[in-house]
DRENDO-1510 file (C-alpha; in Angstrom, 1 decimal, always signed):
<recs>
REC; n; res; u; v; w
REC; 1; MET; +112.0; +7.7; +210.2 .
REC; 2; SER; +114.3; +4.8; +209.7 .
REC; 3; SER; +115.3; +3.5; +206.3 .
REC; 4; GLN; +114.7; -0.1; +207.6 .
REC; 5; ALA; +111.5; -2.0; +208.0 .
REC; 6; ILE; +110.8; -5.2; +210.0 .
REC; 7; ILE; +109.5; -8.4; +208.4 .
REC; 8; LEU; +107.9; -11.1; +210.5 .
REC; 9; ILE; +108.0; -14.5; +209.0 .
REC; 10; PRO; +105.7; -16.9; +211.0 .
REC; 11; GLY; +106.3; -20.6; +211.5 .
REC; 12; ILE; +104.5; -23.7; +210.3 .
REC; 13; LYS; +100.8; -23.3; +211.0 .
REC; 14; GLY; +101.4; -19.6; +211.8 .
REC; 15; THR; +99.4; -18.5; +208.8 .
REC; 16; LYS; +95.8; -19.5; +208.4 .
REC; 17; LEU; +94.9; -21.2; +205.2 .
REC; 18; ALA; +91.5; -20.6; +203.5 .
REC; 19; ASN; +89.7; -21.9; +200.4 .
REC; 20; THR; +89.1; -18.6; +198.5 .
REC; 21; ASN; +87.0; -20.3; +195.9 .
REC; 22; ARG; +83.9; -19.7; +198.1 .
REC; 23; ALA; +81.5; -16.8; +198.3 .
REC; 24; THR; +82.8; -16.3; +201.8 .
REC; 25; HIS; +86.3; -17.6; +202.4 .
REC; 26; ASP; +86.3; -20.9; +204.2 .
REC; 27; VAL; +89.1; -21.0; +206.7 .
REC; 28; ILE; +90.3; -24.7; +206.5 .
REC; 29; TRP; +93.3; -24.6; +208.7 .
REC; 30; SER; +94.0; -22.6; +211.9 .
REC; 31; GLY; +97.0; -23.6; +214.0 .
REC; 32; LEU; +94.9; -23.7; +217.1 .
REC; 33; GLN; +91.7; -25.0; +215.6 .
REC; 34; ALA; +91.0; -27.0; +212.4 .
REC; 35; GLU; +87.7; -27.2; +210.5 .
REC; 36; PHE; +87.7; -30.9; +210.2 .
REC; 37; GLU; +84.8; -31.2; +207.8 .
REC; 38; SER; +87.0; -29.7; +205.0 .
REC; 39; ILE; +90.5; -30.4; +206.2 .
REC; 40; GLU; +91.0; -32.8; +203.3 .
REC; 41; ASP; +91.1; -29.8; +201.0 .
REC; 42; LEU; +94.7; -29.1; +202.2 .
REC; 43; ALA; +95.9; -32.1; +200.3 .
REC; 44; LEU; +98.3; -31.4; +197.4 .
REC; 45; THR; +98.9; -33.0; +194.0 .
REC; 46; GLU; +102.1; -34.5; +192.9 .
REC; 47; PRO; +104.5; -31.9; +191.4 .
REC; 48; PHE; +103.5; -30.6; +188.0 .
REC; 49; LYS; +106.0; -28.3; +186.2 .
REC; 50; GLY; +108.0; -28.0; +189.4 .
REC; 51; ARG; +105.2; -27.1; +191.9 .
REC; 52; ASN; +102.3; -28.6; +193.8 .
REC; 53; TYR; +98.6; -27.6; +193.5 .
REC; 54; ASP; +95.5; -28.2; +195.6 .
REC; 55; GLN; +94.2; -31.6; +194.8 .
REC; 56; GLU; +90.5; -30.9; +195.0 .
REC; 57; ARG; +89.0; -29.6; +191.7 .
REC; 58; ASP; +87.0; -26.6; +193.2 .
REC; 59; VAL; +89.5; -25.6; +195.9 .
REC; 60; ILE; +92.0; -22.7; +195.7 .
REC; 61; ILE; +93.9; -22.4; +199.0 .
REC; 62; GLN; +95.4; -19.0; +199.8 .
REC; 63; THR; +96.9; -17.5; +202.9 .
REC; 64; SER; +94.7; -15.7; +205.4 .
REC; 65; GLU; +95.6; -13.8; +208.6 .
REC; 66; ILE; +98.3; -15.0; +211.0 .
REC; 67; GLU; +97.5; -16.6; +214.4 .
REC; 68; THR; +96.9; -13.7; +216.8 .
REC; 69; LEU; +97.4; -15.9; +219.8 .
REC; 70; ALA; +101.0; -16.7; +218.7 .
REC; 71; TYR; +102.0; -13.3; +217.2 .
REC; 72; GLY; +99.5; -10.6; +218.2 .
REC; 73; GLU; +101.1; -9.7; +221.5 .
REC; 74; PHE; +104.5; -9.6; +219.9 .
REC; 75; LEU; +103.4; -7.3; +217.2 .
REC; 76; ARG; +101.7; -4.9; +219.6 .
REC; 77; ASP; +104.5; -4.8; +222.2 .
REC; 78; LEU; +107.7; -4.7; +220.0 .
REC; 79; GLN; +109.4; -1.5; +220.8 .
REC; 80; THR; +110.5; +0.1; +217.5 .
REC; 81; ASP; +109.7; +3.1; +215.4 .
REC; 82; LYS; +110.3; +1.0; +212.2 .
REC; 83; PRO; +107.3; -0.1; +210.2 .
REC; 84; ILE; +106.4; -3.8; +210.7 .
REC; 85; PHE; +105.1; -6.0; +207.9 .
REC; 86; ILE; +103.9; -9.7; +208.0 .
REC; 87; PHE; +105.0; -12.1; +205.3 .
REC; 88; HIS; +102.1; -14.5; +204.9 .
REC; 89; TYR; +103.0; -17.7; +203.1 .
REC; 90; ASP; +101.6; -21.2; +202.4 .
REC; 91; TRP; +103.7; -23.5; +204.6 .
REC; 92; ARG; +102.6; -26.5; +202.7 .
REC; 93; MET; +104.8; -25.4; +199.8 .
REC; 94; THR; +108.6; -25.5; +199.5 .
REC; 95; ALA; +110.8; -22.9; +201.1 .
REC; 96; LYS; +112.3; -22.1; +197.6 .
REC; 97; GLU; +108.8; -21.2; +196.3 .
REC; 98; ASN; +108.0; -19.1; +199.3 .
REC; 99; ALA; +111.5; -17.4; +199.1 .
REC; 100; ALA; +110.6; -16.2; +195.6 .
REC; 101; LYS; +107.4; -14.7; +196.9 .
REC; 102; LEU; +109.3; -13.1; +199.7 .
REC; 103; ALA; +111.6; -11.5; +197.2 .
REC; 104; MET; +108.6; -10.0; +195.3 .
REC; 105; PHE; +107.1; -8.9; +198.6 .
REC; 106; LEU; +110.3; -7.0; +199.5 .
REC; 107; ASP; +110.4; -5.3; +196.1 .
REC; 108; TYR; +106.8; -4.3; +196.5 .
REC; 109; LEU; +107.5; -2.7; +199.9 .
REC; 110; ILE; +110.5; -0.8; +198.6 .
REC; 111; ASP; +108.5; +0.5; +195.7 .
REC; 112; LYS; +105.6; +1.4; +198.0 .
REC; 113; SER; +107.9; +3.4; +200.2 .
REC; 114; HIS; +109.0; +5.5; +197.2 .
REC; 115; ALA; +105.5; +5.9; +195.8 .
REC; 116; SER; +104.1; +6.9; +199.1 .
REC; 117; GLY; +106.7; +9.6; +199.5 .
REC; 118; TRP; +108.2; +8.4; +202.8 .
REC; 119; PRO; +110.9; +10.8; +204.2 .
REC; 120; LYS; +113.3; +7.8; +204.1 .
REC; 121; PRO; +112.3; +5.1; +201.7 .
REC; 122; ILE; +113.1; +1.5; +202.7 .
REC; 123; GLU; +116.6; +0.4; +201.9 .
REC; 124; GLN; +117.0; -2.7; +204.1 .
REC; 125; PHE; +115.0; -5.0; +206.2 .
REC; 126; ASP; +115.2; -6.5; +209.6 .
REC; 127; PHE; +113.8; -10.1; +209.8 .
REC; 128; VAL; +112.2; -11.9; +212.7 .
REC; 129; THR; +111.5; -15.5; +211.9 .
REC; 130; HIS; +109.7; -18.0; +214.0 .
REC; 131; SER; +110.2; -21.8; +213.6 .
REC; 132; LEU; +109.8; -22.9; +210.0 .
REC; 133; GLY; +110.2; -19.2; +208.9 .
REC; 134; ASN; +114.0; -19.7; +209.1 .
REC; 135; PHE; +113.8; -22.0; +206.1 .
REC; 136; VAL; +112.1; -19.4; +204.0 .
REC; 137; LEU; +114.7; -16.8; +204.9 .
REC; 138; ARG; +117.6; -19.1; +204.3 .
REC; 139; ALA; +116.2; -20.1; +200.9 .
REC; 140; PHE; +115.9; -16.4; +200.2 .
REC; 141; LEU; +119.6; -15.8; +201.2 .
REC; 142; ASN; +120.6; -18.7; +199.0 .
REC; 143; THR; +119.3; -17.2; +195.9 .
REC; 144; TYR; +118.7; -13.4; +196.3 .
REC; 145; GLU; +120.8; -10.4; +197.3 .
REC; 146; SER; +121.7; -10.4; +201.0 .
REC; 147; ASP; +122.3; -6.6; +200.7 .
REC; 148; LEU; +118.7; -6.1; +201.6 .
REC; 149; VAL; +119.2; -7.8; +205.0 .
REC; 150; HIS; +120.1; -5.5; +207.9 .
REC; 151; LYS; +119.5; -7.7; +211.0 .
REC; 152; VAL; +117.9; -11.1; +211.6 .
REC; 153; VAL; +116.5; -12.7; +214.7 .
REC; 154; PHE; +115.8; -16.4; +214.5 .
REC; 155; THR; +113.4; -17.5; +217.3 .
REC; 156; VAL; +113.3; -21.3; +218.2 .
REC; 157; PRO; +114.5; -22.2; +214.7 .
REC; 158; PRO; +114.5; -25.9; +213.7 .
REC; 159; PHE; +117.6; -25.5; +211.6 .
REC; 160; LYS; +118.1; -29.2; +211.5 .
REC; 161; GLY; +114.4; -30.2; +211.7 .
REC; 162; SER; +112.3; -31.9; +214.4 .
REC; 163; LEU; +111.1; -35.4; +215.1 .
REC; 164; GLU; +107.7; -33.9; +215.8 .
REC; 165; ILE; +107.1; -34.0; +212.0 .
REC; 166; VAL; +107.9; -37.7; +211.9 .
REC; 167; SER; +105.2; -38.2; +214.6 .
REC; 168; ALA; +102.8; -36.1; +212.6 .
REC; 169; VAL; +103.3; -38.2; +209.5 .
REC; 170; LEU; +102.9; -41.5; +211.3 .
REC; 171; VAL; +100.1; -40.9; +213.8 .
REC; 172; GLY; +98.9; -37.3; +213.2 .
REC; 173; GLU; +100.3; -35.9; +216.4 .
REC; 174; GLY; +103.3; -33.9; +217.3 .
REC; 175; ALA; +103.7; -30.8; +215.1 .
REC; 176; PHE; +100.0; -31.0; +214.3 .
REC; 177; SER; +98.5; -31.3; +217.7 .
REC; 178; TRP; +94.7; -30.6; +218.2 .
REC; 179; THR; +93.9; -32.4; +214.9 .
REC; 180; LYS; +92.3; -35.6; +214.1 .
REC; 181; THR; +94.6; -38.4; +212.9 .
REC; 182; LYS; +93.5; -37.8; +209.3 .
REC; 183; ILE; +96.1; -35.1; +209.1 .
REC; 184; ARG; +98.8; -37.8; +209.0 .
REC; 185; LYS; +97.7; -38.6; +205.4 .
REC; 186; ILE; +97.4; -35.0; +204.2 .
REC; 187; ILE; +100.8; -33.9; +205.6 .
REC; 188; ARG; +102.5; -36.6; +203.5 .
REC; 189; THR; +101.6; -34.5; +200.4 .
REC; 190; MET; +103.2; -31.3; +201.8 .
REC; 191; PRO; +106.9; -30.8; +200.9 .
REC; 192; GLY; +107.1; -27.6; +202.9 .
REC; 193; ALA; +106.1; -29.4; +206.1 .
REC; 194; LEU; +108.4; -32.4; +205.3 .
REC; 195; GLU; +111.4; -30.0; +205.1 .
REC; 196; LEU; +111.3; -30.2; +208.9 .
REC; 197; LEU; +112.3; -33.8; +208.9 .
REC; 198; PRO; +115.3; -34.1; +211.3 .
REC; 199; THR; +118.9; -34.2; +210.0 .
REC; 200; TYR; +120.8; -33.8; +213.3 .
REC; 201; GLU; +123.1; -36.5; +214.5 .
REC; 202; GLY; +121.4; -39.0; +216.8 .
REC; 203; ALA; +117.8; -38.2; +215.7 .
REC; 204; ALA; +117.1; -41.7; +214.6 .
REC; 205; THR; +119.1; -45.0; +214.4 .
REC; 206; PHE; +118.3; -48.5; +213.4 .
REC; 207; THR; +118.4; -50.8; +216.3 .
REC; 208; SER; +120.4; -53.3; +214.3 .
REC; 209; GLY; +123.9; -51.9; +214.0 .
REC; 210; ARG; +122.9; -48.4; +215.2 .
REC; 211; SER; +123.3; -47.0; +211.8 .
REC; 212; LYS; +121.8; -43.6; +211.0 .
REC; 213; VAL; +118.2; -43.3; +209.7 .
REC; 214; ASP; +117.8; -40.8; +206.9 .
REC; 215; PHE; +114.1; -39.7; +206.8 .
REC; 216; PHE; +114.6; -38.1; +203.4 .
REC; 217; ASN; +115.3; -41.6; +202.0 .
REC; 218; ALA; +112.1; -43.4; +201.2 .
REC; 219; LYS; +113.8; -46.7; +201.8 .
REC; 220; HIS; +114.3; -45.8; +205.5 .
REC; 221; TRP; +110.6; -45.2; +206.1 .
REC; 222; GLN; +108.0; -47.6; +207.4 .
REC; 223; GLY; +106.8; -49.9; +204.7 .
REC; 224; ASN; +103.2; -49.1; +205.1 .
REC; 225; ILE; +103.9; -45.4; +204.4 .
REC; 226; VAL; +106.0; -45.7; +201.2 .
REC; 227; ASP; +104.8; -49.0; +199.6 .
REC; 228; THR; +103.2; -48.2; +196.3 .
REC; 229; ARG; +102.4; -51.8; +195.6 .
REC; 230; VAL; +99.6; -52.2; +198.1 .
REC; 231; PRO; +96.2; -53.5; +196.8 .
REC; 232; SER; +94.4; -50.3; +197.7 .
REC; 233; SER; +94.7; -47.7; +194.8 .
REC; 234; ALA; +94.2; -44.8; +197.3 .
REC; 235; LYS; +97.0; -46.0; +199.5 .
REC; 236; SER; +99.2; -46.6; +196.6 .
REC; 237; ALA; +98.5; -43.1; +195.2 .
REC; 238; LEU; +99.2; -41.6; +198.6 .
REC; 239; ALA; +102.5; -43.5; +198.9 .
REC; 240; LYS; +103.5; -42.2; +195.5 .
REC; 241; LYS; +102.7; -38.6; +196.5 .
REC; 242; PHE; +104.7; -39.0; +199.7 .
REC; 243; ARG; +107.8; -40.2; +197.8 .
REC; 244; LYS; +107.5; -37.2; +195.5 .
REC; 245; ALA; +107.1; -34.8; +198.4 .
REC; 246; LEU; +110.1; -36.3; +200.1 .
REC; 247; GLU; +112.2; -35.7; +197.0 .
REC; 248; LEU; +111.2; -32.0; +196.9 .
REC; 249; ALA; +111.8; -31.6; +200.6 .
REC; 250; SER; +115.2; -33.3; +200.3 .
REC; 251; ILE; +116.2; -30.9; +197.5 .
REC; 252; THR; +115.2; -27.9; +199.6 .
REC; 253; VAL; +117.1; -29.0; +202.7 .
REC; 254; HIS; +120.3; -30.1; +200.9 .
REC; 255; GLU; +120.4; -27.6; +198.1 .
REC; 256; ASP; +118.0; -24.7; +198.4 .
REC; 257; VAL; +118.5; -23.4; +201.9 .
REC; 258; LEU; +121.7; -21.6; +202.9 .
REC; 259; ASP; +124.2; -22.9; +205.4 .
REC; 260; LEU; +124.4; -19.8; +207.6 .
REC; 261; SER; +128.1; -20.5; +208.5 .
REC; 262; THR; +129.0; -19.6; +204.9 .
REC; 263; LEU; +127.7; -16.0; +205.2 .
REC; 264; PRO; +130.2; -13.2; +205.6 .
REC; 265; LEU; +131.2; -12.5; +209.2 .
REC; 266; PRO; +129.8; -8.9; +209.2 .
REC; 267; LEU; +126.3; -10.3; +208.3 .
REC; 268; ARG; +126.5; -13.1; +210.8 .
REC; 269; LYS; +127.3; -10.5; +213.5 .
REC; 270; ARG; +124.0; -8.9; +212.7 .
REC; 271; MET; +122.1; -12.1; +213.4 .
REC; 272; LEU; +120.8; -13.6; +216.6 .
REC; 273; VAL; +119.3; -17.0; +217.5 .
REC; 274; ILE; +116.9; -17.3; +220.5 .
REC; 275; ALA; +116.4; -20.8; +221.7 .
REC; 276; ARG; +114.4; -22.2; +224.6 .
REC; 277; ASP; +114.7; -25.1; +227.0 .
REC; 278; GLY; +112.8; -26.7; +229.9 .
REC; 279; TYR; +110.1; -28.4; +227.9 .
REC; 280; GLN; +109.8; -32.2; +227.3 .
REC; 281; THR; +111.1; -32.5; +223.8 .
REC; 282; LEU; +111.4; -35.5; +221.5 .
REC; 283; GLN; +115.1; -36.1; +221.0 .
REC; 284; SER; +115.7; -39.5; +219.4 .
REC; 285; VAL; +113.8; -42.6; +218.1 .
REC; 286; ARG; +114.8; -46.1; +217.3 .
REC; 287; VAL; +113.8; -47.8; +214.0 .
REC; 288; GLU; +113.2; -51.6; +214.0 .
REC; 289; ARG; +114.1; -53.0; +210.6 .
REC; 290; ASN; +112.2; -56.3; +210.8 .
REC; 291; LEU; +109.8; -56.9; +213.7 .
REC; 292; PRO; +107.5; -59.9; +213.1 .
REC; 293; SER; +104.3; -58.0; +214.1 .
REC; 294; GLU; +105.1; -54.5; +212.7 .
REC; 295; PRO; +105.8; -53.0; +209.2 .
REC; 296; LYS; +109.4; -52.9; +207.9 .
REC; 297; ASN; +111.4; -50.0; +209.4 .
REC; 298; TYR; +108.9; -49.6; +212.3 .
REC; 299; VAL; +109.5; -46.2; +214.1 .
REC; 300; ASP; +109.2; -47.0; +217.8 .
REC; 301; LEU; +107.7; -43.7; +219.1 .
REC; 302; ARG; +106.5; -45.3; +222.3 .
REC; 303; ASN; +110.1; -46.0; +223.4 .
REC; 304; SER; +111.5; -42.7; +222.1 .
REC; 305; THR; +113.7; -40.4; +224.2 .
REC; 306; ARG; +112.3; -37.2; +225.6 .
REC; 307; ASN; +113.9; -34.7; +227.9 .
REC; 308; LYS; +113.9; -31.0; +228.6 .
REC; 309; ASN; +116.7; -30.1; +226.2 .
REC; 310; GLY; +114.3; -28.2; +224.0 .
REC; 311; ASP; +111.3; -26.0; +223.7 .
REC; 312; GLY; +108.7; -28.7; +223.4 .
REC; 313; SER; +109.1; -29.1; +219.6 .
REC; 314; VAL; +112.7; -28.3; +218.7 .
REC; 315; PRO; +115.7; -29.9; +220.5 .
REC; 316; HIS; +118.9; -28.0; +221.2 .
REC; 317; ALA; +120.6; -30.1; +218.5 .
REC; 318; SER; +118.5; -28.3; +215.9 .
REC; 319; SER; +118.0; -24.8; +217.3 .
REC; 320; CYS; +121.6; -24.3; +218.6 .
REC; 321; CYS; +123.6; -25.9; +215.7 .
REC; 322; TYR; +125.0; -22.5; +214.6 .
REC; 323; HIS; +126.2; -21.4; +218.0 .
REC; 324; GLN; +129.8; -21.2; +216.8 .
REC; 325; ASP; +128.9; -18.9; +213.9 .
REC; 326; ILE; +126.0; -16.8; +215.2 .
REC; 327; ALA; +125.3; -15.5; +218.7 .
REC; 328; THR; +122.8; -18.0; +220.2 .
REC; 329; LEU; +120.9; -17.2; +223.4 .
REC; 330; MET; +119.0; -19.7; +225.6 .
REC; 331; VAL; +115.9; -18.5; +227.4 .
REC; 332; THR; +115.7; -20.5; +230.6 .
REC; 333; ASP; +113.5; -20.3; +233.7 .
REC; 334; ALA; +115.3; -19.2; +236.8 .
REC; 335; TRP; +113.2; -18.3; +239.8 .
REC; 336; PHE; +109.9; -18.2; +237.9 .
REC; 337; GLU; +108.3; -20.3; +235.2 .
REC; 338; ILE; +106.4; -19.0; +232.2 .
REC; 339; GLU; +104.5; -21.4; +229.9 .
REC; 340; HIS; +105.9; -20.0; +226.6 .
REC; 341; GLY; +107.2; -23.0; +224.7 .
REC; 342; HIS; +107.8; -23.4; +221.0 .
REC; 343; ALA; +104.5; -22.1; +219.6 .
REC; 344; LEU; +104.1; -19.2; +222.0 .
REC; 345; ILE; +107.7; -18.1; +222.4 .
REC; 346; LEU; +107.1; -14.6; +221.0 .
REC; 347; ASN; +104.6; -14.0; +223.8 .
REC; 348; ASP; +107.5; -14.2; +226.3 .
REC; 349; GLU; +108.3; -10.7; +227.5 .
REC; 350; ARG; +112.0; -11.6; +227.7 .
REC; 351; VAL; +112.0; -12.6; +224.1 .
REC; 352; GLN; +110.2; -9.4; +223.1 .
REC; 353; ARG; +112.8; -7.4; +225.0 .
REC; 354; LEU; +115.7; -9.2; +223.3 .
REC; 355; VAL; +114.3; -8.7; +219.9 .
REC; 356; SER; +113.6; -5.0; +220.5 .
REC; 357; ARG; +117.1; -4.4; +221.8 .
REC; 358; PHE; +118.8; -6.3; +219.0 .
REC; 359; LEU; +116.9; -4.5; +216.3 .
REC; 360; SER; +117.5; -1.1; +217.8 .
REC; 361; ASP; +120.5; +1.1; +217.0 .
REC; 362; ARG; +121.7; +0.9; +220.7 .
REC; 363; PRO; +124.3; -1.5; +221.9 .
REC; 364; PHE; +122.8; -4.9; +222.5 .
REC; 365; ARG; +122.3; -6.2; +226.1 .
REC; 366; GLN; +121.1; -9.7; +226.9 .
REC; 367; ASP; +120.8; -9.2; +230.7 .
REC; 368; SER; +117.5; -10.2; +232.3 .
REC; 369; PRO; +116.1; -10.7; +235.8 .
REC; 370; GLY; +117.3; -13.8; +237.5 .
REC; 371; SER; +120.0; -14.4; +234.9 .
REC; 372; CYS; +117.5; -16.5; +232.9 .
REC; 373; ILE; +119.1; -15.7; +229.5 .
REC; 374; LYS; +122.4; -17.4; +228.8 .
REC; 375; ARG; +124.8; -17.6; +225.9 .
REC; 376; VAL; +125.1; -21.0; +224.2 .
REC; 377; VAL; +128.8; -21.9; +224.0 .
REC; 378; GLY; +128.7; -25.6; +223.1 .
REC; 379; LEU; +126.7; -28.7; +222.3 .
REC; 380; ASP; +127.4; -32.2; +223.8 .
REC; 381; PHE; +125.5; -35.4; +224.0 .
REC; 382; ASP; +123.5; -35.5; +227.2 .
REC; 383; ASN; +125.4; -37.7; +229.6 .
REC; 384; GLY; +127.6; -38.7; +226.7 .
REC; 385; ASP; +124.8; -40.8; +225.2 .
REC; 386; PRO; +123.7; -40.0; +221.6 .
REC; 387; VAL; +120.3; -41.7; +222.3 .
REC; 388; GLN; +119.6; -39.1; +225.0 .
REC; 389; GLY; +120.1; -36.2; +222.5 .
REC; 390; TRP; +122.2; -33.1; +222.7 .
REC; 391; ALA; +122.3; -30.6; +225.5 .
REC; 392; ALA; +123.5; -27.0; +225.1 .
REC; 393; LYS; +126.3; -25.8; +227.2 .
REC; 394; LEU; +125.5; -22.4; +228.7 .
REC; 395; ASN; +127.6; -19.6; +229.9 .
</recs>
């Protein structure tokens, strides 16, 4: 028996959320289906003593099971003799808060392995993160001992965010597909989700002067989203919450999550990034400062740039930004096509094979039928145009 165990850290929406203050737990959010009659229960308060709470008086949201459609097949088919554990977390909350819970979870598992009399108690962990899960692990690495980390596989990681979350805030679509547009109000209260706001170069520019848009700066947002002086008290309160959530998310992104390039080389060599392309992905948007018929700083989603340099949610600019520091592989489609984009990437048999090989003690091989897995060796603006987004250079 190995002295390592594997931890799966799901992505945003990967863990179901339930109101446990019911005789039978009421699942409010599932990534593939939402119970719309109670979805407002996901809304959070403003921060109090450094954290957010469920807004509704009789609601206590806790994590439930993970999405089996996204992760069930991966967990069944991963080829390993190491025990596998799932870290359930509330993706509405900050990565820093969830990292603290991850640290307690790891301590619990280590103590459990000793108490249960395992032949080889747990000494280190292998991590497989999906999507937003990379933020939780990077926040853990920023604060806690990295000696517990044996190997890491980041799958489709939005290291530098995604414009899908901007679309979700504005119109309730994008990262939160399958929901009614009321989600656009609720998500504005969630600092954990807002940590996914894009920071990569070229994500958004003002049409006047082409200067960079900073979505963590409330002054750069649409006026109707951040204006606390509107006549409606409800809209004003929501705008205030959004500003506070932005502040927390900004602190997380700029201070609380680790820049992986600063890790020691031996640890970086025990890490792998798996990205995906071939799916229409939002690359860049323009922001109009002063249109006569639109609010200030109007985000023009209709005339945004989309191309296949991404997995459907995360562009190459975000998932491949550490290619110089950490081995980064791109799963492409050669002579066949599989519908395994961002949300379902772990169902791709090629990804399962890569993860199994990398976490084993055998020499790692990336070969695959049809040469559909390639090494990322660079990032360039597509056709030299920042508006078109970044394209990964493959070897």
